[in-house]
N, C-alpha and C positions, 0 to 999 in steps of 0.2 A: 080184307085187311085185318092184320093182327098187330098187337102191341108187344114189343120186346120188353121183358121185365127188367132188363139191365139198363138200357138207355131211354126207355119209354117212348121210342119212335114207332109210328105206325108204318108197317111195310106189308107188301103182299105176302100171303102165306108161304109161297114157294121160296121166298128169299130168307126165311127164318128156319131155325131148328126147333123141333117140338120135343120137349122134355115131358115124360109121362110118369105118373104114379098110378100103379094098377091096384087091384083089390088085395094083392098079397103084400102091399106096402113097398114094392120094389120101385126104384126110381131109375129111369134109363132114357136114353135118346131114342126117339121113334123116327127112323129114317123114312118110313113109308107115310107117316102122317095120319095113319088110320088105326093105330093100336087103341084098344079099349083102356079107359082110365081118364083121370084128370090130367089135362095138358096145360103147359105153359110154354111160351115161345121166347127164344133168344136169337139175336143176330149171330151170324157165323163168324164171330170174333172173340178172342180171349178177353178183350177189354170189357165187353158186355157181360161175360160170365163173371169176371172179377167184380164188376159193379153189383151184379145180382147177389154174389156171395157176401160182399161187404154190407149191403143193405138188408141182407136176409130175405130178399124177395122170393126166393124159392121156398123158404120155410113158410112164408105167409101164403103163397099160392097153393101149397099142398097141406097146409095146416098141420105140419109135423116138423120135428127137429131133424135136420139132415146132417149126417156125420161126414167127417173129413174124407173117408174112403170113397163115398159117393161123389163128392166134389172132385176128387182126383180122377175118378173114372170119366167124369164129364169133361175135365180138362184134357185128358188124353184123346177123347173122341172128337174134340173140336179142332 
């Protein structure tokens, strides 16, 4: 079970999308669920992504400031 950082609901790992920050400070969606790096989980809905952006949950999860370009890429891939 993993917790969505948008809605804070616990769901099985397979029902969530993993967002990863790797050593090169790149933030991307990990479709395999096995990429190296720090991971955070989101439901497969734009609502949860919007909640995570509004509350700056991804910023806290990755201990870094995330730019608008990265958020746009995440929105496109969901």
